[in-house]
N, C-alpha and C positions, 0 to 999 in steps of 0.2 A: 085866355083866350085863342089864342092861335093852339093850346096845349088840347082845349076843351071841343073846338072847332076841326082841328087835323087831325086824320086817322095817323099819318105816319109820324108826326110830333108826338102825339099822346100815345102812340106804340114806342118811341123813341123814350121817351120820358119819363115810360115807367118801366123796359127795360133796364134803363141807369139806374131809376130808384131802387129796384129788387137787385141790383148787381152793388148800389152801395149798401145799404142797411145790409146785403147777403155778409158783404165783408164786415159791417160795424159789429153784427154779431158773431161771425166766425170770431173776431180779436175778444169779445164780450166773454163768448165760452172759452178760449184760449186762458185768458185772465182767470175765471173762476176754475177751470182746469187745475192751472198752475198754484190758485189759493187753496185748491181742496187738496192736493198732492200730499201735503205733509202729513192729512188726515189720514189719507189713503197708505201712506207709508206707517204711518204711526199702525193700523188695521196689519197691513200684512208680515210688521215685525212683532208682532200678538198672535197672529197666525202660526210664524215661524218658531216664533216661540213654544207654543203649544205641541206644533209637530214636534220639536227637538224633544221635551217634556214626555211626549208619547212613547218615542224612540228608544230614549232612555230607558222609559218604566220598563217596555216588552224586553229590553236587552238584559235586563237587572231580571225579569221575570225568566227569560230562558236560559240564564245563567244559573240560578238557584235551580230550577228544574234540572237541567242537564247536572249538575254539580248533585243535588239529593240522588239522581237517578245511577249517579256514580261511586258514590264518595263510600259507601259500605254494603258487603254482599252479606254481611254477618245478620240475619232477621232478627236478632233480638234488639238488635238496634236500630231505630227510626230519628229522624230529623222532624224537626215543628216549627218552619218559616214563622217570624215573627218582625215587624218592623218598630224600628226603634224611635220613642217617641221625645225623648229626652237624654240628652247624656254630655258631662264632663271633659275637662283635659287637663286642667288647669289647677286640679287640686290635688295633695297628699294622695287621697285616696280617691277614686276616681271612681262612677259609675256609670250607670247607663239605664233608665226603662223603657221596658218593651211590651209591646200589646198583645202578649199571649198570659194567659196565668194560669190558677187552677183545675179551670173549666176545659182548657185544651191539655192538661194532667201535664204540666209544670210543676216541680217541686224543689224546694232548697236543695244545694250542690248538683245541682246538673250541671253540664258544660252548655258553653254557648260559642257559636265560630260563628263564620261565614266564607264567602266562597276562597276568600284569601287567607286565611290561618284561625288560631285561636283569637279568642275574645274575650272572654272571662267565663265565671262560674255565679250561678243564680243563687241570690243572698236569703231574698227573701218572696212569699206570692202572694198576692191579691186575688178574688175570683178572678180578674179579666187583664192581670198587668202581673207582671215581675221584675223586679231591682235585681241587675248584674252585677258584680263585683269588677272593675274591667281588668285588665292584665296591667295597664297604668295604675296599682293600688303596690303600697306596701305591704299589705297583708295579702297580698297573694302570691306564690311561686309555684310555676307550672315545674311537674315534672318531665324533665326532654330528654333528646339520646343525639349523637350526631350523624346523621342519616348516612354519611359515606362508612364508619368503624361500628356505630353501635352503642359509642361509650357513651355512658349515662350523666348527667348534668343536671342544675335545676337554675329554672332562667325568673329572675325577679324584674322588677321593674329600676330603672337607676334615678327614679324621680328628677331626671333633667328635663327631657322632652320626649313629647308624645310620641316620636317615629323610633324611639332605643331602649334596649334593656340590658340587662346584665347576665354573664357565665362569669364563677370566681373558683379560684383552685384546681383548676385544670393542671393536670403532671404535665412534666416535660416529653415525658416518652411518648405523653397522647399527641399526635401532629395534629394540628390546630391550626387552619387557614383563611386568611378573607374569602370569603363567598363559599365556606363549607355551611349547609344546609341544617337548621336544627328542627325535630319535629316533635311531637307528645311520642312520649314511650310507651305507652298504654299500659304501662303498672298502675293504672289507678284505676277506680270506677266512674272518673269525671269524664275523662277523655281517651277516645279510643285509640290505638297506636297509629304515627303515621300522619299528623295533621300537622300543617305548616305552624309554625311557630317564627323562624325567621332565620336570616342568615348571619353570617358573619363580619363585620366590620371591621372591627380593628383586633388586634393580638398584643396583649402588655405583659410584659415580666413583674411579675410584683417583687419587689425587692426586698420583703419581709419575709415573703412565703417559699424564693426560688420556682413558682407557679405562676401559669399562665392565667392573666384575667381576660375576659372578653367584653366588648361592645356589641352587640348582635342589633341588628332594622331586623326591626317587627312586620312582617308580611302586610299586617293588619293595617288598613290607614284610620287610622282612628280620627280624624279631622273631619272627612266625609264617610262616615259609614251609615248605612240608610236600614239596612234590612240583613237581620242574622238568623239561624237554623239553631234551635235548642235542642243538645244532643237526648233523646229519649233511651232510654236504656232498660226494657222490661227485667232486667237481671239486676239492676241499679239497686234497689232496697238488698237483696237478696247479699248483694256484693258489701254494701256499704255496711252493713249489720256484721258481716266478718272482719273487715279491718276495723272495727269497734273493739272488737274482742281481742283484737291483737295490741290495740291500745292498751289494756286494762294491765 
């Protein structure tokens, strides 16, 4: 009755009521915000992950384009970029499948590289895909040379680690030291000259031959490979046919 009849009392009561209810709803809002914070954080984390993915893809794209633009000046050679859709690293003969095939001009025995170095050789091709024998295979030897001296060598997988390969029978008079760079020799129709294969990690004297055996660290990280470039040489068939005549 006092509140309803007295103007001052009514005003004071409503002011107090507004104050109490405002404080109450503020607390409710704070509690709601607290419980919704987890969902907001999850959304923020998802957005950050998506942004990181886009940045990573953009960096890969820029790296590939820069690499393709500067790798070869020879107009008879071009590279076809491809994505790795499947690959292995734990077998005796490892392989990968890429999403480019015959319709893209890919044929058997073409070399495959990435921005780091040598990857492998195309083994078989379908219309839209190709199977690549990885460097991590007992079937594959890469014709290489020491970048510093030009001395020729053959690089093959040691069958132990996806990170290392081997070079054997290096004469003592050929200086080989940890850190030396080994690149493709260019003496085949598969790889042009100068593509990175790896760096010398260890030099060991073989007592049975009195020559040095080397362990090399592959330039290509096969554990995280996602994109590759297939080397398309417009003179490939001509060179391959000439090489076949030499083997007869």
